[in-house]
C-alpha positions as CSV (number, residue, x, y, z in Angstrom):
1,M,-14.4,47.9,-12.1
2,I,-11.3,45.9,-13.0
3,E,-11.9,43.1,-15.5
4,Q,-10.8,39.8,-14.1
5,T,-9.0,38.5,-17.2
6,T,-6.0,36.9,-15.5
7,I,-5.5,34.9,-12.3
8,S,-2.8,35.8,-9.9
9,S,0.0,33.3,-9.0
10,R,-1.4,33.0,-5.5
11,A,-4.9,32.3,-6.7
12,W,-3.5,29.6,-9.1
13,A,-1.6,28.1,-6.2
14,A,-4.8,28.1,-4.1
15,L,-6.7,26.5,-7.0
16,V,-4.1,23.7,-7.4
17,L,-4.1,23.1,-3.6
18,L,-7.9,23.0,-3.5
19,A,-7.9,20.4,-6.4
20,L,-5.4,18.3,-4.5
21,I,-7.5,18.4,-1.4
22,W,-10.8,17.6,-3.1
23,G,-9.2,15.0,-5.4
24,A,-7.9,13.1,-2.4
25,S,-11.3,13.4,-0.6
26,F,-12.9,10.9,-3.0
27,V,-10.7,8.2,-1.5
28,S,-11.6,9.1,2.1
29,I,-15.4,9.3,1.3
30,R,-15.3,5.9,-0.4
31,I,-13.6,4.5,2.8
32,A,-16.3,6.0,5.0
33,L,-19.2,4.7,2.9
34,D,-18.1,1.1,3.6
35,E,-19.5,1.6,7.2
36,I,-21.9,4.6,7.1
37,G,-24.7,5.7,4.8
38,P,-24.4,8.4,2.2
39,L,-26.6,10.9,4.0
40,T,-24.8,10.3,7.3
41,S,-21.5,10.8,5.5
42,V,-22.7,14.2,4.2
43,A,-24.0,15.1,7.7
44,H,-20.6,14.3,9.3
45,R,-18.9,16.4,6.6
46,T,-21.0,19.5,7.1
47,F,-21.5,19.3,10.9
48,W,-17.9,18.8,12.0
49,A,-16.6,21.3,9.4
50,M,-19.1,23.8,10.7
51,L,-17.9,23.4,14.3
52,V,-14.3,23.8,13.3
53,L,-14.9,26.9,11.3
54,W,-17.0,28.6,14.0
55,L,-14.2,27.8,16.5
56,V,-11.8,29.5,14.1
57,V,-14.1,32.5,13.9
58,A,-14.3,32.7,17.7
59,V,-10.5,32.4,18.2
60,M,-9.9,35.1,15.6
61,R,-12.7,37.2,17.1
62,L,-14.3,37.9,13.8
63,P,-17.6,39.7,13.7
64,V,-20.6,37.4,13.3
65,P,-23.4,38.7,11.0
66,R,-26.6,39.7,12.7
67,D,-28.6,40.6,9.6
68,P,-31.3,38.0,8.9
69,A,-30.8,38.5,5.2
70,I,-27.2,37.3,5.5
71,W,-28.3,34.1,7.3
72,G,-30.9,33.5,4.6
73,A,-28.1,33.9,2.1
74,F,-26.1,31.3,4.1
75,L,-28.9,28.8,3.9
76,I,-29.3,29.2,0.1
77,M,-25.6,29.0,-0.3
78,G,-25.6,25.7,1.7
79,L,-28.4,24.3,-0.5
80,L,-26.7,25.4,-3.8
81,N,-23.1,24.4,-2.9
82,N,-23.7,21.3,-0.7
83,V,-27.2,19.8,-0.3
84,I,-28.5,19.9,-3.9
85,P,-25.3,18.9,-5.8
86,F,-24.3,16.3,-3.2
87,G,-27.8,14.7,-3.4
88,L,-28.2,14.9,-7.2
89,M,-24.7,13.7,-8.0
90,A,-24.8,10.9,-5.4
91,W,-28.0,9.6,-6.9
92,G,-26.8,10.0,-10.5
93,Q,-23.6,8.0,-9.7
94,L,-25.7,5.0,-8.7
95,H,-27.0,4.7,-12.3
96,I,-24.1,5.8,-14.6
97,E,-20.5,5.0,-15.1
98,S,-17.9,6.8,-12.9
99,G,-16.0,7.9,-16.0
100,L,-19.0,9.8,-17.5
101,T,-19.8,11.2,-14.1
102,S,-16.2,12.7,-13.8
103,I,-16.5,14.2,-17.3
104,L,-19.9,15.7,-16.5
105,N,-18.6,17.1,-13.2
106,A,-15.8,18.9,-15.1
107,A,-18.6,20.7,-17.0
108,T,-19.0,22.8,-13.8
109,A,-16.1,24.9,-15.1
110,V,-18.0,25.6,-18.3
111,F,-21.3,26.5,-16.6
112,G,-19.3,28.6,-14.1
113,V,-17.7,30.7,-16.8
114,L,-21.0,31.1,-18.7
115,L,-23.0,32.1,-15.6
116,A,-20.3,34.5,-14.4
117,A,-20.3,36.2,-17.8
118,V,-24.1,36.6,-17.5
119,F,-24.1,38.1,-14.0
120,F,-20.8,40.0,-13.7
121,A,-19.5,42.7,-16.1
122,D,-15.9,42.1,-15.0
123,E,-16.1,38.4,-15.9
124,R,-17.2,38.8,-19.5
125,L,-16.9,35.8,-21.8
126,S,-13.8,36.7,-23.9
127,P,-12.7,34.5,-26.9
128,R,-9.6,33.6,-24.9
129,K,-11.6,32.4,-21.9
130,L,-14.0,30.4,-24.1
131,I,-11.1,28.7,-25.9
132,G,-9.3,28.0,-22.7
133,V,-12.3,26.4,-20.9
134,T,-13.2,24.4,-24.0
135,L,-9.6,23.0,-24.3
136,G,-9.5,22.3,-20.6
137,F,-12.8,20.4,-20.7
138,A,-11.6,18.5,-23.8
139,G,-8.4,17.6,-21.9
140,V,-10.4,16.2,-18.9
141,A,-12.6,14.2,-21.2
142,T,-9.6,12.8,-23.1
143,A,-7.7,11.9,-19.9
144,I,-10.7,10.0,-18.5
145,G,-11.6,8.4,-21.8
146,L,-13.6,9.8,-24.7
147,E,-15.4,6.5,-25.0
148,N,-17.4,7.4,-21.9
149,L,-19.2,10.1,-24.0
150,R,-20.8,7.3,-26.0
151,D,-23.1,6.8,-23.1
152,F,-24.2,10.5,-22.9
153,D,-27.9,10.8,-23.3
154,L,-30.0,13.8,-22.3
155,R,-33.0,11.5,-21.9
156,S,-31.2,9.8,-18.9
157,L,-32.5,11.2,-15.6
158,A,-29.3,10.1,-13.9
159,Q,-27.2,12.1,-16.3
160,L,-29.5,15.1,-16.0
161,A,-29.1,14.8,-12.2
162,V,-25.3,15.0,-12.4
163,L,-25.6,18.0,-14.8
164,G,-28.1,19.6,-12.4
165,G,-25.5,19.2,-9.7
166,T,-22.8,21.0,-11.8
167,V,-25.2,23.8,-12.6
168,S,-26.0,24.1,-8.8
169,Y,-22.2,24.4,-8.1
170,A,-22.0,27.1,-10.8
171,L,-24.9,29.0,-9.3
172,A,-23.4,28.8,-5.9
173,G,-20.3,30.6,-7.1
174,V,-22.4,33.4,-8.5
175,W,-24.6,33.5,-5.3
176,A,-21.5,33.7,-3.1
177,R,-20.0,36.6,-5.0
178,K,-23.3,38.6,-5.1
179,M,-24.6,37.9,-1.6
180,L,-21.5,37.1,0.6
181,A,-19.0,39.5,-0.8
182,G,-17.2,41.5,2.0
183,L,-17.5,38.7,4.6
184,A,-14.3,37.1,5.9
185,P,-13.7,33.7,4.3
186,Q,-13.9,32.0,7.7
187,V,-17.4,33.5,8.4
188,A,-18.7,32.9,4.9
189,A,-17.6,29.3,5.0
190,A,-18.9,28.7,8.5
191,G,-22.3,30.3,7.7
192,M,-22.6,28.3,4.5
193,L,-21.9,25.0,6.3
194,T,-24.4,26.0,9.0
195,G,-27.1,26.3,6.3
196,S,-26.1,22.9,5.0
197,T,-26.1,21.3,8.4
198,L,-29.6,22.6,9.1
199,V,-30.8,20.4,6.2
200,T,-28.4,17.4,6.2
201,L,-28.4,16.5,9.9
202,P,-32.1,16.1,10.4
203,L,-32.4,14.4,6.9
204,A,-29.7,11.8,7.8
205,L,-31.3,11.3,11.2
206,I,-34.8,10.6,9.7
207,V,-33.6,8.4,6.8
208,E,-30.6,6.6,8.3
209,G,-30.9,6.9,12.0
210,P,-28.7,8.5,14.7
211,M,-25.0,9.0,14.0
212,R,-22.8,6.2,15.3
213,F,-19.4,6.8,16.8
214,D,-18.4,3.1,17.4
215,L,-16.7,3.1,14.0
216,Q,-13.5,1.5,12.7
217,T,-10.4,3.6,13.0
218,D,-10.1,3.9,9.2
219,T,-13.6,5.3,9.0
220,L,-13.0,7.8,11.8
221,L,-9.8,9.0,10.1
222,A,-11.6,9.2,6.7
223,I,-14.3,11.4,8.3
224,A,-11.7,13.6,10.0
225,Y,-10.0,14.2,6.6
226,Y,-13.0,15.0,4.5
227,A,-14.7,17.1,7.3
228,V,-11.8,19.0,8.6
229,I,-9.4,19.3,5.7
230,A,-11.5,18.6,2.6
231,T,-14.4,20.8,3.8
232,A,-13.4,23.3,6.5
233,G,-10.0,23.9,5.1
234,A,-11.0,23.6,1.5
235,Y,-13.8,26.2,1.8
236,L,-11.4,28.7,3.3
237,L,-9.5,28.3,0.0
238,Y,-12.7,28.4,-1.9
239,Y,-13.7,31.9,-0.6
240,Y,-10.1,33.1,-0.9
241,V,-10.0,32.3,-4.6
242,L,-13.6,33.7,-5.1
243,A,-12.5,37.1,-3.7
244,R,-9.4,37.3,-5.9
245,A,-10.3,35.6,-9.1
246,G,-14.1,35.7,-9.4
247,S,-16.8,33.0,-9.5
248,G,-16.0,31.8,-13.1
249,N,-12.3,31.3,-12.5
250,L,-12.9,29.7,-9.1
251,L,-14.8,26.8,-10.7
252,L,-11.8,26.0,-13.0
253,V,-10.9,23.8,-10.0
254,T,-13.3,21.2,-11.3
255,L,-11.0,20.8,-14.4
256,L,-8.1,19.9,-12.1
257,I,-9.9,17.5,-9.8
258,A,-10.2,14.6,-12.3
259,P,-6.5,14.6,-13.3
260,V,-5.6,14.7,-9.6
261,G,-7.8,11.6,-9.0
262,I,-6.2,9.8,-12.0
263,V,-2.6,10.5,-10.8
264,L,-3.4,9.6,-7.2
265,G,-5.0,6.4,-8.4
266,A,-1.7,5.6,-10.2
267,L,0.5,6.5,-7.3
268,I,-1.5,5.1,-4.3
269,L,-3.6,2.3,-5.9
270,G,-1.1,1.2,-8.5
271,E,-3.6,1.8,-11.4
272,A,-2.2,2.0,-14.9
273,L,-2.1,5.4,-16.6
274,N,-3.9,5.2,-20.0
275,P,-1.8,6.7,-22.8
276,N,-4.8,9.0,-23.5
277,A,-4.2,10.5,-20.0
278,Y,-1.0,12.1,-21.1
279,A,-2.6,13.6,-24.2
280,G,-5.5,14.8,-22.0
281,F,-3.1,16.4,-19.4
282,G,-1.4,18.2,-22.3
283,L,-4.7,19.6,-23.6
284,L,-5.7,20.6,-20.1
285,A,-2.3,22.4,-19.5
286,L,-2.7,24.3,-22.8
287,G,-6.2,25.3,-21.8
288,L,-5.1,26.6,-18.4
289,I,-2.1,28.5,-19.9
290,I,-4.6,30.2,-22.3
291,L,-6.9,31.0,-19.4
292,D,-4.1,32.4,-17.3
293,G,-3.5,35.0,-20.0
294,R,-0.1,36.1,-19.0
295,L,1.7,34.3,-21.9
296,W,-0.9,35.7,-24.3
297,Q,-0.2,39.2,-23.0
298,R,3.5,38.8,-23.4
299,L,3.1,37.6,-27.0
300,R,0.9,40.7,-27.8
301,K,3.5,43.0,-26.3
302,T,6.3,41.5,-28.4
303,R,4.4,41.8,-31.7
304,P,5.2,45.4,-32.4
305,L,8.9,44.7,-31.7
306,A,8.8,41.8,-34.1
307,A,7.2,44.0,-36.8
308,D,10.1,46.5,-36.4
């Protein structure tokens, strides 16, 4: 088995694109929440994305799994990657500051690397990977504002809920690689979202009532973006990176989402960039370079020549 110590250029490009898509999705979700409830928002997200992906599967004539075990794996994947983290993190955000939430969300990358090292021999926790992830997390925390960490308290149920959501995301990456390996990304994503929809749709119906479609144009466009692009399209990238870089490297995307949100806030909303943001971006970039490994390998190759 080949050890996944480096990430290919294509996988990095997919990770960056995924971060851009998910980073922008926060704006669209916030717009939709002005008119619809949070559970209905999630139901829209999973339901329409599911339909789009099954249409893609049908057009491409991809084989649909018939094994009940695979469908059970889809349901668990939907719970781990959508239902549980969406619910825990949405509740947690009601009670803690958004800055601390963003920092805790970036901890997904740390949990992802640790759990991947536990479950997969080819994703072992090397010193380089540990240093890279630590620097990346420190960069995110610095960019958002280290003062937010003053509010960190493990006795806070809201903070534990957000951390629980990040652990659920990390477990989802492990589960997908162990149980859904070999499936086409389109099928894996469609099956996962089917499992999510089986839970989110009836839950939204019971708690918030039937879906409404007499919505404002901005709301409809927001739903279209986060359902079709930020969910259906994004999860195709998710499974693409998973197959090529492993579950630990996949979750490095959470280190990139916060900086994307900060930059988009400055460009679109005119928000001022804190000087700490530049220092944080520098730390994050250094962490990602170390994680990539190619520069490190080049330096190791040149050492004997320097010695001569």
